[in-house]
N, CA, C and O of each residue as an XYZ file, in Angstrom:
528
protein
N     -31.335     18.730    -14.141
C     -30.447     18.056    -13.228
C     -29.014     18.267    -13.705
O     -28.742     18.216    -14.904
N     -28.121     18.499    -12.789
C     -26.720     18.739    -13.132
C     -25.866     17.613    -12.567
O     -25.911     17.325    -11.371
N     -25.099     16.990    -13.426
C     -24.185     15.923    -13.034
C     -22.762     16.437    -13.133
O     -22.406     17.094    -14.111
N     -21.970     16.157    -12.161
C     -20.527     16.315    -12.278
C     -19.980     14.911    -12.368
O     -20.297     14.063    -11.534
N     -19.172     14.658    -13.357
C     -18.637     13.314    -13.526
C     -17.125     13.362    -13.557
O     -16.526     14.303    -14.079
N     -16.520     12.342    -12.995
C     -15.075     12.196    -13.065
C     -14.775     10.872    -13.712
O     -15.304      9.833    -13.318
N     -13.948     10.918    -14.675
C     -13.527      9.675    -15.292
C     -12.189      9.877    -15.947
O     -11.607     10.959    -15.870
N     -11.703      8.854    -16.583
C     -10.316      8.871    -17.045
C     -10.218      8.969    -18.558
O     -10.140      7.948    -19.242
N     -10.223     10.171    -19.079
C      -9.899     10.373    -20.489
C      -8.384     10.526    -20.576
O      -7.864     11.609    -20.849
N      -7.706      9.440    -20.343
C      -6.253      9.438    -20.254
C      -5.656      9.115    -21.621
O      -6.287      8.447    -22.440
N      -4.463      9.585    -21.855
C      -3.719      9.300    -23.078
C      -3.909      7.836    -23.469
O      -3.539      6.941    -22.709
N      -4.476      7.585    -24.636
C      -4.827      6.221    -25.043
C      -3.618      5.305    -25.172
O      -3.775      4.087    -25.089
N      -2.424      5.841    -25.370
C      -1.260      4.970    -25.467
C      -0.963      4.316    -24.117
O      -0.336      3.258    -24.061
N      -1.406      4.937    -23.051
C      -1.174      4.384    -21.730
C      -1.943      3.081    -21.525
O      -1.466      2.183    -20.831
N      -3.131      2.972    -22.126
C      -3.971      1.796    -21.931
C      -4.358      1.162    -23.260
O      -5.481      0.681    -23.410
N      -3.452      1.156    -24.216
C      -3.787      0.635    -25.537
C      -4.152     -0.844    -25.491
O      -4.875     -1.313    -26.369
N      -3.682     -1.591    -24.502
C      -4.003     -3.014    -24.398
C      -5.401     -3.247    -23.848
O      -5.967     -4.325    -24.032
N      -5.959     -2.260    -23.181
C      -7.273     -2.437    -22.558
C      -8.114     -1.194    -22.794
O      -8.366     -0.425    -21.867
N      -8.551     -0.992    -24.043
C      -9.294      0.208    -24.401
C     -10.589      0.336    -23.610
O     -11.018      1.458    -23.341
N     -11.228     -0.762    -23.226
C     -12.473     -0.699    -22.450
C     -12.276      0.084    -21.157
O     -13.163      0.832    -20.745
N     -11.129     -0.080    -20.519
C     -10.837      0.664    -19.304
C     -10.862      2.158    -19.583
O     -11.406      2.928    -18.791
N     -10.292      2.566    -20.677
C     -10.234      3.968    -21.048
C     -11.609      4.526    -21.376
O     -11.887      5.687    -21.078
N     -12.474      3.721    -21.982
C     -13.773      4.195    -22.447
C     -14.854      4.209    -21.378
O     -15.934      4.748    -21.622
N     -14.614      3.650    -20.226
C     -15.662      3.487    -19.216
C     -16.396      4.793    -18.898
O     -17.623      4.849    -18.991
N     -15.676      5.816    -18.532
C     -16.310      7.085    -18.176
C     -17.055      7.713    -19.327
O     -18.123      8.295    -19.135
N     -16.507      7.602    -20.521
C     -17.191      8.143    -21.699
C     -18.533      7.447    -21.903
O     -19.532      8.091    -22.226
N     -18.550      6.131    -21.714
C     -19.794      5.371    -21.874
C     -20.824      5.796    -20.828
O     -21.995      5.990    -21.155
N     -20.403      5.938    -19.594
C     -21.313      6.366    -18.530
C     -21.844      7.768    -18.844
O     -23.036      8.032    -18.685
N     -20.968      8.653    -19.285
C     -21.395     10.009    -19.654
C     -22.414     10.019    -20.779
O     -23.356     10.811    -20.756
N     -22.237      9.152    -21.756
C     -23.205      9.069    -22.859
C     -24.565      8.584    -22.371
O     -25.600      9.080    -22.816
N     -24.566      7.624    -21.466
C     -25.831      7.127    -20.918
C     -26.549      8.243    -20.166
O     -27.741      8.468    -20.371
N     -25.825      8.934    -19.300
C     -26.420     10.011    -18.511
C     -26.911     11.139    -19.420
O     -27.993     11.685    -19.203
N     -26.124     11.485    -20.429
C     -26.490     12.613    -21.291
C     -27.685     12.305    -22.188
O     -28.256     13.219    -22.784
N     -28.075     11.030    -22.296
C     -29.239     10.694    -23.113
C     -30.551     11.070    -22.414
O     -31.611     11.054    -23.040
N     -30.487     11.401    -21.145
C     -31.677     11.827    -20.394
C     -31.987     13.285    -20.700
O     -31.095     14.061    -21.044
N     -33.257     13.651    -20.571
C     -33.654     15.034    -20.809
C     -33.253     15.909    -19.631
O     -33.155     15.444    -18.496
N     -33.024     17.186    -19.923
C     -32.749     18.193    -18.897
C     -31.546     17.860    -18.021
O     -31.568     18.084    -16.811
N     -30.514     17.330    -18.631
C     -29.299     16.996    -17.896
C     -28.145     17.808    -18.466
O     -27.960     17.881    -19.681
N     -27.383     18.409    -17.586
C     -26.136     19.060    -17.972
C     -25.018     18.268    -17.323
O     -25.073     17.962    -16.132
N     -24.011     17.939    -18.103
C     -22.869     17.195    -17.585
C     -21.643     18.087    -17.631
O     -21.357     18.729    -18.641
N     -20.940     18.112    -16.536
C     -19.669     18.811    -16.453
C     -18.601     17.770    -16.171
O     -18.622     17.116    -15.128
N     -17.689     17.619    -17.080
C     -16.627     16.634    -16.986
C     -15.455     17.281    -16.259
O     -14.812     18.185    -16.793
N     -15.179     16.826    -15.056
C     -14.075     17.350    -14.267
C     -12.990     16.281    -14.230
O     -13.168     15.227    -13.620
N     -11.879     16.555    -14.877
C     -10.779     15.597    -14.939
C      -9.912     15.695    -13.688
O      -9.381     16.763    -13.383
N      -9.768     14.597    -12.970
C      -8.887     14.616    -11.809
C      -7.779     13.569    -11.900
O      -6.989     13.408    -10.970
N      -7.728     12.869    -13.013
C      -6.621     11.948    -13.245
C      -5.554     12.666    -14.054
O      -5.841     13.584    -14.822
N      -4.329     12.232    -13.866
C      -3.251     12.777    -14.680
C      -2.922     11.759    -15.759
O      -3.801     11.399    -16.543
N      -1.699     11.289    -15.824
C      -1.318     10.335    -16.870
C      -1.221      8.908    -16.362
O      -0.452      8.110    -16.899
N      -1.976      8.580    -15.351
C      -1.997      7.222    -14.833
C      -3.366      6.981    -14.221
O      -4.098      7.921    -13.912
N      -3.696      5.724    -14.051
C      -5.023      5.385    -13.554
C      -4.999      5.166    -12.041
O      -5.386      4.105    -11.550
N      -4.546      6.169    -11.321
C      -4.694      6.157     -9.868
C      -4.806      7.589     -9.395
O      -4.432      8.528    -10.098
N      -5.323      7.738     -8.205
C      -5.597      9.062     -7.678
C      -5.263      9.076     -6.192
O      -5.461      8.085     -5.488
N      -4.764     10.192     -5.734
C      -4.480     10.311     -4.310
C      -5.748     10.707     -3.565
O      -6.648     11.331     -4.127
N      -5.800     10.338     -2.303
C      -6.936     10.727     -1.465
C      -7.030     12.245     -1.362
O      -8.130     12.798     -1.341
N      -5.894     12.916     -1.297
C      -5.905     14.374     -1.204
C      -6.521     15.005     -2.443
O      -7.316     15.938     -2.330
N      -6.168     14.516     -3.611
C      -6.738     15.061     -4.850
C      -8.243     14.797     -4.922
O      -9.005     15.668     -5.341
N      -8.667     13.613     -4.519
C     -10.099     13.308     -4.490
C     -10.817     14.254     -3.527
O     -11.864     14.808     -3.863
N     -10.266     14.437     -2.350
C     -10.885     15.325     -1.360
C     -10.958     16.761     -1.885
O     -11.991     17.416     -1.752
N      -9.885     17.242     -2.470
C      -9.863     18.618     -2.995
C     -10.889     18.792     -4.110
O     -11.512     19.848     -4.213
N     -11.072     17.785     -4.934
C     -12.070     17.861     -6.008
C     -13.475     17.922     -5.422
O     -14.307     18.706     -5.881
N     -13.742     17.098     -4.410
C     -15.052     17.134     -3.753
C     -15.268     18.472     -3.056
O     -16.361     19.037     -3.097
N     -14.235     18.962     -2.427
C     -14.307     20.261     -1.752
C     -14.626     21.376     -2.763
O     -15.418     22.275     -2.478
N     -14.005     21.302     -3.933
C     -14.262     22.274     -5.007
C     -15.743     22.273     -5.396
O     -16.329     23.331     -5.625
N     -16.339     21.093     -5.470
C     -17.731     20.984     -5.894
C     -18.738     21.324     -4.794
O     -19.918     21.530     -5.079
N     -18.290     21.385     -3.563
C     -19.230     21.523     -2.464
C     -20.091     22.782     -2.565
O     -21.266     22.751     -2.197
N     -19.537     23.871     -3.048
C     -20.305     25.115     -3.159
C     -20.982     25.276     -4.524
O     -21.693     26.256     -4.747
N     -20.770     24.337     -5.423
C     -21.382     24.399     -6.746
C     -22.811     23.885     -6.689
O     -23.180     23.132     -5.787
N     -23.610     24.302     -7.664
C     -24.981     23.794     -7.773
C     -24.907     22.467     -8.539
O     -24.706     22.441     -9.753
N     -25.072     21.401     -7.816
C     -24.940     20.077     -8.402
C     -25.970     19.155     -7.756
O     -26.238     19.264     -6.560
N     -26.537     18.262     -8.532
C     -27.518     17.298     -8.030
C     -26.921     15.914     -7.829
O     -27.244     15.221     -6.865
N     -26.047     15.517     -8.749
C     -25.463     14.171     -8.725
C     -23.988     14.264     -9.057
O     -23.589     15.019     -9.944
N     -23.185     13.503     -8.349
C     -21.761     13.370     -8.656
C     -21.524     11.902     -8.986
O     -21.826     11.023     -8.178
N     -20.991     11.641    -10.153
C     -20.691     10.279    -10.583
C     -19.177     10.100    -10.564
O     -18.451     10.814    -11.256
N     -18.713      9.155     -9.778
C     -17.276      8.911     -9.629
C     -16.913      7.538    -10.185
O     -17.262      6.516     -9.593
N     -16.233      7.510    -11.292
C     -15.739      6.244    -11.843
C     -14.324      6.025    -11.317
O     -13.353      5.989    -12.073
N     -14.243      5.883    -10.013
C     -12.948      5.746     -9.349
C     -13.158      5.221     -7.948
O     -14.290      5.135     -7.470
N     -12.092      4.877     -7.302
C     -12.140      4.454     -5.914
C     -10.742      4.365     -5.348
O      -9.771      4.168     -6.078
N     -10.647      4.514     -4.019
C      -9.375      4.361     -3.329
C      -9.541      3.258     -2.288
O     -10.661      2.972     -1.864
N      -8.455      2.646     -1.879
C      -8.526      1.492     -0.992
C      -8.501      1.854      0.488
O      -8.808      1.012      1.332
N      -8.145      3.070      0.807
C      -8.033      3.481      2.203
C      -9.210      4.366      2.582
O      -9.615      5.249      1.826
N      -9.745      4.111      3.757
C     -10.853      4.897      4.297
C     -10.287      6.152      4.960
O      -9.492      6.070      5.896
N     -10.713      7.315      4.458
C     -10.295      8.589      5.039
C     -11.507      9.280      5.638
O     -12.508      9.499      4.957
N     -11.410      9.619      6.912
C     -12.497     10.274      7.635
C     -12.958     11.548      6.916
O     -14.157     11.816      6.838
N     -12.015     12.326      6.395
C     -12.347     13.591      5.733
C     -13.194     13.375      4.476
O     -14.104     14.156      4.196
N     -12.898     12.329      3.732
C     -13.682     12.044      2.526
C     -15.066     11.552      2.913
O     -16.057     11.941      2.294
N     -15.145     10.704      3.925
C     -16.460     10.250      4.377
C     -17.293     11.429      4.879
O     -18.490     11.503      4.601
N     -16.672     12.343      5.612
C     -17.408     13.494      6.146
C     -17.944     14.397      5.040
O     -19.076     14.872      5.129
N     -17.150     14.642      4.004
C     -17.640     15.516      2.929
C     -18.742     14.807      2.139
O     -19.669     15.461      1.663
N     -18.658     13.489      1.991
C     -19.744     12.745      1.335
C     -21.026     12.854      2.154
O     -22.114     12.993      1.594
N     -20.900     12.793      3.468
C     -22.060     12.951      4.350
C     -22.645     14.351      4.226
O     -23.865     14.514      4.218
N     -21.795     15.354      4.131
C     -22.270     16.738      3.980
C     -22.989     16.927      2.642
O     -23.999     17.628      2.575
N     -22.477     16.308      1.586
C     -23.177     16.359      0.295
C     -24.573     15.768      0.437
O     -25.545     16.338     -0.058
N     -24.673     14.636      1.104
C     -25.977     13.974      1.272
C     -26.951     14.870      2.036
O     -28.135     14.930      1.705
N     -26.451     15.561      3.055
C     -27.292     16.490      3.820
C     -27.833     17.605      2.934
O     -28.929     18.115      3.168
N     -27.060     17.983      1.915
C     -27.490     19.005      0.955
C     -28.412     18.430     -0.113
O     -28.932     19.176     -0.943
N     -28.625     17.110     -0.104
C     -29.475     16.479     -1.101
C     -28.737     16.055     -2.355
O     -29.370     15.682     -3.343
N     -27.418     16.105     -2.339
C     -26.613     15.707     -3.490
C     -26.385     14.197     -3.435
O     -26.012     13.653     -2.395
N     -26.610     13.536     -4.551
C     -26.399     12.091     -4.658
C     -25.002     11.842     -5.214
O     -24.611     12.428     -6.224
N     -24.267     10.982     -4.556
C     -22.948     10.570     -5.049
C     -23.043      9.097     -5.432
O     -23.452      8.254     -4.633
N     -22.656      8.811     -6.667
C     -22.609      7.440     -7.180
C     -21.141      7.135     -7.441
O     -20.449      7.914     -8.097
N     -20.670      6.018     -6.934
C     -19.255      5.680     -7.086
C     -19.100      4.215     -7.474
O     -19.851      3.353     -7.018
N     -18.127      3.955     -8.312
C     -17.908      2.587     -8.784
C     -17.224      1.734     -7.717
O     -16.413      2.213     -6.923
N     -17.583      0.465     -7.733
C     -16.997     -0.541     -6.857
C     -16.534     -1.679     -7.757
O     -17.362     -2.334     -8.391
N     -15.240     -1.927     -7.825
C     -14.735     -2.931     -8.777
C     -15.118     -4.355     -8.401
O     -15.347     -4.669     -7.233
N     -15.182     -5.200     -9.410
C     -15.486     -6.620     -9.199
C     -14.235     -7.392     -8.817
O     -14.281     -8.620     -8.734
N     -13.145     -6.730     -8.586
C     -11.850     -7.392     -8.416
C     -11.660     -8.095     -7.079
O     -10.562     -8.574     -6.797
N     -12.686     -8.171     -6.255
C     -12.569     -8.894     -5.002
C     -12.179     -8.029     -3.813
O     -11.947     -8.558     -2.726
N     -12.103     -6.743     -3.986
C     -11.801     -5.851     -2.869
C     -12.941     -5.901     -1.858
O     -14.111     -5.934     -2.242
N     -12.612     -5.907     -0.584
C     -13.649     -5.871      0.443
C     -14.277     -4.491      0.556
O     -15.495     -4.365      0.683
N     -13.444     -3.457      0.510
C     -13.930     -2.090      0.625
C     -13.174     -1.202     -0.343
O     -11.952     -1.294     -0.465
N     -13.910     -0.343     -1.030
C     -13.340      0.679     -1.893
C     -14.105      1.958     -1.573
O     -15.327      1.945     -1.426
N     -13.385      3.035     -1.470
C     -13.992      4.306     -1.058
C     -13.922      5.324     -2.186
O     -12.928      5.363     -2.911
N     -14.931      6.133     -2.349
C     -16.058      6.380     -1.465
C     -17.246      5.430     -1.632
O     -18.248      5.598     -0.936
N     -17.177      4.450     -2.515
C     -18.327      3.561     -2.760
C     -18.802      2.822     -1.508
O     -19.980      2.479     -1.413
N     -17.926      2.574     -0.562
C     -18.290      1.825      0.640
C     -18.918      2.678      1.738
O     -19.345      2.140      2.760
N     -18.983      3.973      1.553
C     -19.621      4.828      2.560
C     -21.130      4.710      2.477
O     -21.684      4.534      1.392
N     -21.800      4.806      3.621
C     -23.253      4.604      3.656
C     -24.018      5.689      2.910
O     -25.157      5.457      2.506
N     -23.433      6.861      2.716
C     -24.119      7.956      2.023
C     -23.783      8.027      0.536
O     -24.087      9.020     -0.125
N     -23.162      6.983      0.017
C     -22.770      6.921     -1.392
C     -23.413      5.691     -2.017
O     -23.423      4.616     -1.418
N     -23.947      5.852     -3.216
C     -24.511      4.714     -3.949
C     -23.367      3.996     -4.664
O     -22.641      4.595     -5.456
N     -23.224      2.726     -4.375
C     -22.171      1.910     -4.957
C     -22.710      1.170     -6.174
O     -23.782      0.568     -6.119
N     -21.967      1.219     -7.264
C     -22.371      0.493     -8.474
C     -21.230     -0.391     -8.948
O     -20.055     -0.045     -8.820
N     -21.600     -1.536     -9.496
C     -20.618     -2.461    -10.025
C     -21.246     -3.230    -11.178
O     -22.398     -2.986    -11.537
N     -20.508     -4.140    -11.745
C     -20.981     -4.965    -12.842
C     -20.702     -6.410    -12.508
O     -19.772     -6.721    -11.764
N     -21.510     -7.290    -13.062
C     -21.217     -8.696    -12.887
C     -20.276     -9.200    -13.975
O     -19.891    -10.369    -13.984
N     -19.911     -8.306    -14.891
C     -18.981     -8.678    -15.950
C     -19.594     -9.426    -17.112
O     -18.874     -9.887    -17.998
N     -20.902     -9.556    -17.128
C     -21.578    -10.325    -18.172
C     -22.304     -9.458    -19.184
O     -23.336     -9.867    -19.717
N     -21.789     -8.277    -19.458
C     -22.457     -7.360    -20.381
C     -22.230     -7.728    -21.841
O     -22.958     -7.255    -22.713
N     -21.239     -8.558    -22.122
C     -20.924     -8.949    -23.495
C     -20.768     -7.752    -24.421
O     -21.269     -7.752    -25.545
N     -20.065     -6.727    -23.931
C     -19.823     -5.540    -24.754
C     -20.954     -4.535    -24.730
O     -20.846     -3.484    -25.362
N     -22.028     -4.816    -24.027
C     -23.152     -3.887    -23.942
C     -23.031     -3.086    -22.663
O     -22.840     -3.651    -21.587
N     -23.139     -1.784    -22.775
C     -23.034     -0.929    -21.586
C     -24.428     -0.635    -21.087
O     -24.592      0.070    -20.092
């Protein structure tokens, strides 16, 4: 199984007050890589801040569309619903590709792509007590 993962290995000085935020993607990658027969490709789409444009997200998904991939794990989300992003997520699903995307506990009603019907949304109840 091949996973493409996106997460934020951002300059640690940017988030020195909240190291857990910085480590999230690394932790998810370690969990996934503990499975047998898994290849992980880390595709960085963040720059030096913890936000992403819809265009950059779409271009990254478009880049992966012709690649041989089984699962895409997105530790990110945007607040605006874009038809183009929903359509490419639907096309991935038609190809049998699973997209998993994080949904924050921060009280947002909708975060994309996690809110699309063809994307698996994951979140936490915040009660992990340091356990991932």
